N, C-alpha and C positions, 0 to 999 in steps of 0.2 A: 567531575569530569573523569572519563575512563579512557586510558590509552587504547589505541586501535591496533596494536601489534597482536599478531596471532599468538605469540607466546608472552606470558606475563613478565615484564621486566622486574628484576630483583635488585639491580644495582643503581636504580635511579632514586631521586629524592623529591620531596614536596616541600615547599616553603613552610617553615614551622608555624607561621602565622595562620595558615589554612587549618592545620591540625589544631591549633589553639582555639580557633573559632568553633570547630567541631566539638572539642572537649567542653567548652563553655555552654554550647547549646545542649549537649547531652546532660550536663549537670543540671541545667534548668528544667530538664524533662525527667528528673528523678534518678538518673544513673549515678552511681557512686563516683564522686570526684577522685577519691583516693585510688580506686581501681584503675581509672583511666590514666591518672598520672603515672602509676606504676608501669603501664603499658609503654609509655614513651620515656620513662626515666626522668621526669621533671618533678620539681618540688612545688611549682606554682602553675595555675591554669593558663598563664600567659607564656608566649614564646621566650626562651632564655635570652635571646638578643636578636636584633633585626636581621642578622645574616644566618641565623640557625636554619638548618634543614632537617627533615625527617625522612628516613628511608621509606620507600614505597611499602615495604612489608610491614613496617610499624604503623604507618598511616592506615593501611587497610585493616590491621589488627584492631585499631580503634573502632572502625566501622563494624567489624565483626563483633566486638564486645558490645557495642550499642545494640546490634541486632539480637544478641543472646540475652540481653537484659530486659527484653520485652518492652521497648519504648512505645509510645503511642503510634498508631498506624500512619499518622500524617507527619511523622518526624522528618522525613526527607523533604516534604513540601514546606514545612515551617522553617527548616534550615535555609531553604532557598528564599523564602519570604523575607528572612532577616538580612539577606544579602544587599549590600550597597556598593556602588561603583568605587567609593573610597576604600573598600576592602581590597581592591585590586592595586592600590598604590599607584605607582607611576603608570602601570598598564592602563588602569582606569582613567587616569588623567589624559593619556594619549587618545583613548577612545572618545572622550568628550570633545576633543579637538578634531575629530574626523568629520568629513563632510557628509558621508552617508554610512548606513549600516554596513555595507560591503567594506568600506575603508576601515571601519572600526573592527570588524571581524578579522580583516587582514592584519591589523595591528596586533590583535590578540594572538593570531597564529605566528606572527613574526617574533613577538617578545614573550611567548608563553613560558620560555625557560625561566622567567622570573618567578613563576609558580611551580612549574614541573620541569624536570630534567629531560624527559623523553618527549621529543617533538611528535606531534600528531595533528591531523586535521580531521574533523568529523563533519564538515559542511560540504555539500555538493549541490549543484543547480540542475534542475530539470526544466523542461519548457515552461511549466506553470508553477513549479514548486521549489522552495528552498528546503532541502532535506538535511536533517541532523541525525546521523546514524552511527551506532556502535555495533560491532560484531558481538555475538554472545560469548564473551570470555567466561571461563569457569568462575573466576573471582567475582564477576558481575552477577552471575546467576545466583551466587551464594549471598550476595549483599544487596537485597532489593531496595533498602532505604537509600543506599548510595546511588543506585541507578535512577530512582525517582528524583533525588536531589539534583543529579546531573542534568536531566531534562528540564526540571523546574527552574534551574539556574538560567537556562537559555530563554525561557519565557520572561523571567524577571529582567534579564539583561536587555532584551529587545524592548520591553515596555519602558525601561528607564532611558534607553537611548532615544526612542522616538517620542517619549513623554506622552504616551497615549495607549489606548487599549489594543492589545494584540491577542488574537485567538488562533489556536492551532487548527489545521485541517484534519490532522490525524495524529494519534499517539499510540505507539505499540510498546508494551512492556512484557518482559519474559517471565512474569510471575503472577500469582493470584493477587486479587485486590488486597491492599493493606488497610484501607479505610473506605469510607462511603463514596459512592459515585459522585455525590454532590460536592464532596471535598476535592476530588480530582477535577471536576468540571470548573470549580472556582479558580483553579490554577491554570488549566490548559484551555478552557473554553469548550472542550468536548470531553466525552467519556472515553477513556483509553480502551484499547483492545488488549486484554490480558492473556497471559500464557502464549504470547506471540513468539515467533522464531527470531525476531529482531528487537533491538532497542532503537526506536525510531520516533522522530518528531518531524512532522511535515507542516510547512507554513506557506502561505501565499507568496509567490516569488516577488511580488511587488514590494514586500518589506525589504528586500535586498538593496533596493535603490532609494529607500526612504531616507530623508534627511535626518541627521542627528540633531536633536533639540535639547539634549541633556545639558544642564548648566555646568559651568566649570567646577571642577572638584575643589574640595577644601585644600587638598595638597597643592594644587596649582597656585592658589593664593598664598599659601605658606612659602613655597619655593620662590615665587615672584618677590615676596617681601624680603627673603634672605638675600636673593641676588641683588636687589636694589640697594639694600643696606651695604652689601659688600662693595659694589661699584662706587658708592659714595665715599667709602673709606680709602679707596685706592688713590694714588697720586693722579691728579688731573693731567690729561694729555691734550687738552684743547677741546672745544665744543664738538667739533666733527668726529674726532677719534673717540671721545667719550660716548657719542651717539652710536658709533659703530659697535662698541663693546656692549651697549644696551641691546642693540639689534641682535648680536651674536647670542647673548644670554637668553633672550626671548625665543629665538628660533630653535635653539638647542632644547629648551624646556618643552617645546611643543612638538618635538620629534622631527623638525625640519633641518635640512642641511644649510647652514648660513653661508652665503656666497658673496663675493665681491660685488657682483651685479645686483644681488638682493639688497646689500647694504647701501649701494648708491641709490637705488630706487627708493628705499625707505627714507633716505635723506633728501631726496628731490634734487639729486645732482647726477652728473655723468660718471661713468666708471673711470674715465681718463682723469677727471678732476680729482676724484677720490684717490686714485693712485698717486697723483702729484702730492696730495696732502700727506699720504703715508710716507712717500720718499723724503719729504721735507722733515719729517719726524724720524728719519732713518729707520723706518719700519716697512715691513711687507704685510700684506693682508694675512698671509698664513702665519706670520710671527705673532700678529695681534690675536688671531684665533687661538693659537697655541697658548699664549699667555692668559687669555680669558678662561680657557678650559682649565688651566692649572689653578688659577685663583678660585674658580668655582668648585673644583674638585675638593680643595681643602675645606671650603665652606660646607659642602654637602656631606662630606665624610664626618663632619662634626655634628651631623643631624641624625639622631637615632630613629627617625621616621623612615629613613631610606636604607635599603640594603646596598651592598657594594655593587651588585648587578644593576640596581636601579640608578645608582650614581653614573655608571657607565652609559646607560641609556640616555639620561638627561644631559650628558655631555656630548651626545651624538656619535657614540661608538657602537657600531652594529654588533661587534663581538667583544665580550668581556676581556679576552686575552689582549686585544689591542689597547684597551684602557690600562690594563695592568702594566704593559710595557711602557706606555707613555708616563704613567704615574711614577714608575721606578726611575725613568729618565729625569723627571722633574725633581724628585725628592731623594732618590737613592734607596728607597724601601718600597715593598709592595703595599697596596692600599690596605690590606688586612693588617699588616704590621703597624702601619701608621694609625689605623683606627684603634688597635689594641693599646697603643701608647696614650690615647685620649681617655681611656676608661680608668 
């Protein structure tokens, strides 16, 4: 994906896991692994740690190196072919819990900082079309494989979300063909228009409201198992309050805000009755929510499948800074310092 700013940001970063996938794909296509690792200063083709980030300039230099090494013309297409929702981590998990493609894309726009520092939106609606469009940034014009991979990513994403065939109405690329027309058609369903003034993908608008049918991600099952094990280890507070904690953990994991009303509904009781139960235990709902978040934060930070930013999201914090303050209030140290102690 390419930022839509008129000027190329130089101070942003990309999740290192994204760069690692690019490096591994390039190595499988004959590019020298040693040269690519030197570009990012790594010793191994995997990301150094779950929280590692790569400066935009370095990530783009890897794409440039790939282009200069003369990889196969379908390199960008096959890179997108290998993409799976699990590669998006928590973001992919939230997308699978969306009701429609529109909601899934809004989740991507809302939490894209998990992958990229620079916020951008490339989707817009027209009366009959969903348009995904990038301006012709100089960096994009110089890196055609990256552009092709970006548009092909959207095709793969939509097909995975709806679990069915999706073809484009139109594809425009700002460079000459890199591979055969048949190979492009296999990815997009149509032959692209090349040497175009835009980077554009047009789809039938009906896909915007299509239901998401993607199965739950492997990460979802993993986090559910960890949360369940944690709650079983905690001191019991009684059947009702234990059920409230389970409701809170599930709602947070799915990107929903757990409320007192929602907890009462889940338990088949009234809000007033649940409030009486909480008062009898000398608790408030907010206190139970805060306690559950604290316990889950320690569990999730011990999991190297999650970045700190992803932990913040699955605890229901819309901004990482809010989670950082809460975690320091709970433990006296920032989450990064706590995780460093675990290693």
